[in-house]
C-alpha positions as CSV (number, residue, x, y, z in Angstrom):
1,X,-65.6,46.4,-122.7
2,X,-62.2,45.5,-124.2
3,X,-61.8,41.8,-124.9
4,X,-59.6,39.3,-126.7
5,X,-60.2,36.2,-128.8
6,X,-58.0,33.2,-128.3
7,X,-58.4,30.8,-131.2
8,X,-57.0,27.3,-130.9
9,X,-55.5,26.1,-134.2
10,X,-54.2,22.7,-133.0
11,X,-52.0,20.9,-135.4
12,X,-51.8,18.3,-138.1
13,X,-55.1,16.5,-138.9
14,X,-54.7,12.9,-140.1
15,X,-58.2,13.0,-141.5
16,X,-57.4,15.9,-143.8
17,X,-53.7,15.4,-144.3
18,X,-52.8,18.9,-143.2
19,X,-53.3,21.4,-140.4
20,X,-57.1,21.8,-140.0
21,X,-56.8,25.6,-139.5
22,X,-55.4,25.9,-143.0
23,X,-58.1,23.7,-144.6
24,X,-59.7,25.6,-147.5
25,X,-63.4,26.4,-147.2
26,X,-64.7,28.4,-150.1
27,X,-62.1,31.0,-151.0
28,X,-60.2,31.0,-147.7
29,X,-58.9,28.7,-144.9
30,X,-60.9,27.9,-141.9
31,X,-58.8,30.1,-139.6
32,X,-59.8,33.2,-141.6
33,X,-63.5,32.4,-141.4
34,X,-63.2,32.4,-137.6
35,X,-61.0,35.5,-137.4
36,X,-63.2,37.5,-139.8
37,X,-66.4,36.6,-137.9
38,X,-65.2,37.9,-134.5
39,X,-62.8,40.7,-135.5
40,X,-65.5,43.4,-135.1
41,X,-66.3,42.5,-131.5
42,X,-62.9,42.0,-129.9
43,X,-59.8,44.3,-129.6
44,X,-57.2,41.6,-129.9
45,X,-57.0,38.2,-131.7
46,X,-54.5,35.5,-130.7
47,X,-54.1,32.2,-132.4
48,X,-52.4,29.3,-130.7
49,X,-50.6,26.6,-132.8
50,X,-49.1,23.4,-131.5
51,X,-45.7,23.6,-133.3
52,X,-43.3,26.3,-134.5
53,X,-43.9,25.1,-138.1
54,X,-47.6,25.6,-137.7
55,X,-47.1,29.0,-136.1
56,X,-45.0,30.1,-139.1
57,X,-47.5,28.9,-141.6
58,X,-50.4,30.5,-139.8
59,X,-48.7,33.9,-139.4
60,X,-48.2,34.0,-143.1
61,X,-51.9,33.4,-143.7
62,X,-53.3,35.8,-141.1
63,X,-50.5,38.4,-141.6
64,X,-51.3,41.4,-139.3
65,X,-54.8,40.3,-138.3
66,X,-53.6,38.3,-135.3
67,X,-50.7,37.3,-133.2
68,X,-49.8,33.6,-133.5
69,X,-48.2,31.8,-130.6
70,X,-47.0,28.2,-129.9
71,X,-48.2,26.0,-127.1
72,X,-46.1,26.8,-124.0
73,X,-46.4,23.2,-122.7
74,X,-45.5,20.4,-125.1
75,X,-48.6,18.4,-124.7
76,X,-51.2,18.6,-127.5
77,X,-54.5,19.3,-125.7
78,X,-56.9,22.3,-126.0
79,X,-56.2,23.1,-122.3
80,X,-52.6,23.8,-123.1
81,X,-53.7,26.1,-126.0
82,X,-56.1,27.8,-123.7
83,X,-53.5,28.3,-121.0
84,X,-51.0,29.8,-123.6
85,X,-53.6,32.1,-125.0
86,X,-54.9,33.4,-121.7
87,X,-51.3,33.9,-120.6
88,X,-50.7,36.4,-123.4
89,X,-54.2,38.0,-123.7
90,X,-54.0,41.6,-122.5
91,X,-57.7,42.2,-121.9
92,X,-59.9,41.4,-118.9
93,X,-62.2,39.1,-120.8
94,X,-61.4,36.6,-123.5
95,X,-63.4,34.4,-126.0
96,X,-62.0,30.9,-126.4
97,X,-62.7,29.5,-129.8
98,X,-61.7,26.6,-132.1
99,X,-60.4,27.1,-135.6
100,X,-62.8,24.5,-137.1
101,X,-66.1,26.4,-136.4
102,X,-66.4,28.6,-139.6
103,X,-69.9,29.8,-138.8
104,X,-69.2,31.1,-135.3
105,X,-71.9,33.7,-134.6
106,X,-70.5,37.1,-133.6
107,X,-73.8,38.2,-131.9
108,X,-73.7,35.1,-129.7
109,X,-70.0,35.7,-128.9
110,X,-70.9,39.3,-128.0
111,X,-73.7,38.1,-125.8
112,X,-71.4,35.7,-124.0
113,X,-68.9,38.4,-123.3
114,X,-71.6,40.6,-121.9
115,X,-73.0,37.9,-119.7
116,X,-69.5,37.1,-118.4
117,X,-69.1,40.5,-116.7
118,X,-68.7,39.9,-112.9
119,X,-68.5,36.2,-113.5
120,X,-65.5,33.9,-114.3
121,X,-67.0,32.4,-117.4
122,X,-70.1,32.4,-119.6
123,X,-70.4,29.0,-121.2
124,X,-73.2,27.6,-123.5
125,X,-74.9,24.5,-122.2
126,X,-77.2,22.1,-124.1
127,X,-80.4,20.8,-122.4
128,X,-78.7,17.4,-121.9
129,X,-76.0,19.0,-119.9
130,X,-73.2,19.0,-122.5
131,X,-71.2,22.3,-122.4
132,X,-69.3,24.2,-125.1
133,X,-66.0,25.3,-123.4
134,X,-64.4,26.1,-126.8
135,X,-67.1,28.6,-127.7
136,X,-67.3,30.5,-124.5
137,X,-66.2,33.7,-122.7
138,X,-63.9,33.8,-119.7
139,X,-62.5,36.3,-117.3
140,X,-58.9,36.0,-118.5
141,X,-57.0,35.9,-115.2
142,X,-59.4,33.6,-113.5
143,X,-59.3,31.2,-116.5
144,X,-55.5,31.4,-116.6
145,X,-55.2,30.5,-112.9
146,X,-57.6,27.6,-113.3
147,X,-55.9,26.3,-116.4
148,X,-52.5,26.3,-114.7
149,X,-53.9,24.6,-111.6
150,X,-55.5,21.8,-113.7
151,X,-52.2,21.3,-115.7
152,X,-50.2,21.3,-112.5
153,X,-52.4,18.5,-111.3
154,X,-51.8,16.5,-114.5
155,X,-55.4,17.1,-115.7
156,X,-55.6,17.8,-119.4
157,X,-59.2,18.4,-120.4
158,X,-61.1,21.6,-120.5
159,X,-63.6,20.5,-117.8
160,X,-60.8,20.2,-115.4
161,X,-60.2,23.9,-115.8
162,X,-63.8,24.8,-115.5
163,X,-64.2,22.7,-112.3
164,X,-61.6,25.0,-110.7
165,X,-63.6,28.1,-111.4
166,X,-66.4,29.6,-109.3
167,X,-69.2,31.9,-110.4
168,X,-69.5,30.3,-113.8
169,X,-72.6,31.3,-115.8
170,X,-74.1,28.7,-118.1
171,X,-76.2,29.9,-120.9
172,X,-78.8,27.6,-122.3
173,X,-78.6,26.9,-126.0
174,X,-82.3,27.4,-126.1
175,X,-81.6,31.0,-125.3
176,X,-78.9,31.2,-128.0
177,X,-81.4,30.0,-130.6
178,X,-82.9,33.5,-130.5
179,X,-79.7,34.6,-132.2
180,X,-78.9,31.6,-134.3
181,X,-82.1,29.4,-134.8
182,X,-80.2,26.4,-136.2
183,X,-77.2,26.9,-133.9
184,X,-74.8,26.6,-136.8
185,X,-72.3,28.5,-134.6
186,X,-71.4,25.1,-133.1
187,X,-70.9,23.4,-136.4
188,X,-67.4,21.7,-136.3
189,X,-65.5,20.6,-139.4
190,X,-64.1,17.3,-138.2
191,X,-64.7,15.1,-141.2
192,X,-64.9,15.3,-145.0
193,X,-68.7,15.1,-144.7
194,X,-68.6,18.1,-142.3
195,X,-66.5,20.0,-144.9
196,X,-69.0,19.2,-147.6
197,X,-71.9,20.4,-145.4
198,X,-70.0,23.6,-144.6
199,X,-69.3,24.2,-148.3
200,X,-73.0,23.8,-149.0
201,X,-74.0,26.2,-146.3
202,X,-71.4,28.7,-147.4
203,X,-72.7,28.7,-150.9
204,X,-76.3,28.9,-149.8
205,X,-75.5,31.9,-147.5
206,X,-73.6,33.7,-150.3
207,X,-76.6,33.2,-152.7
208,X,-79.0,34.5,-150.1
209,X,-76.9,37.6,-149.5
210,X,-76.7,38.3,-153.2
211,X,-80.4,38.1,-153.9
212,X,-81.8,39.4,-150.6
213,X,-79.1,41.5,-149.1
214,X,-79.4,39.8,-145.7
215,X,-79.3,36.3,-144.1
216,X,-82.9,35.6,-143.3
217,X,-81.7,32.4,-141.7
218,X,-80.2,34.2,-138.8
219,X,-82.9,36.6,-137.3
220,X,-82.3,37.9,-133.8
221,X,-84.0,39.8,-131.1
222,X,-82.7,43.1,-129.7
223,X,-82.8,41.8,-126.2
224,X,-82.2,38.3,-124.9
225,X,-83.1,36.6,-121.6
226,X,-80.1,35.7,-119.5
227,X,-81.8,32.7,-118.0
228,X,-79.5,29.8,-117.8
């Protein structure tokens, strides 16, 4: 199954004093952590920036690894970024990701793509009902149509897009724990404290790889239940 990854880079972060996508984590910026983690499971990678300046900076960083676009609607919201990415994605299915999740789990993303077949979306959902629309798989044309409809109605949040879609599959995070027991795939770098935590986890992971040759923190089963 050919698929795309749409990664939302957003823009300037007042908390960090720079574009979050370019924030250094270990030896590389956040955006490269995300790109490198999903590159093996998709056929196309698209990054969406909010400004032309941001697009230019990101293209220099990612070089040939991805196409970098600018929001097609001048309103800074993830929904506009999603609309722009879906509008340019060439494959039937697309992952939608955020640039600030450096531990995005490729096996979970592959599982979401597989469970999206014959559906309009496959979206993680927590037991309390909270969903993760920015770490989900979508049928590209269906999501594009829903995003445009929501924007035309003046609605700017991701839930407005999802509410327009039928045959959405929700995947319990309890199921996803079989692939990522601590669900670090959802760790967002939103604050300096988050960045310090990510740096600590990165160092720990590198150490474990060096002495054990594998990440024992991330066991997985060959087969997963698709129960929602």
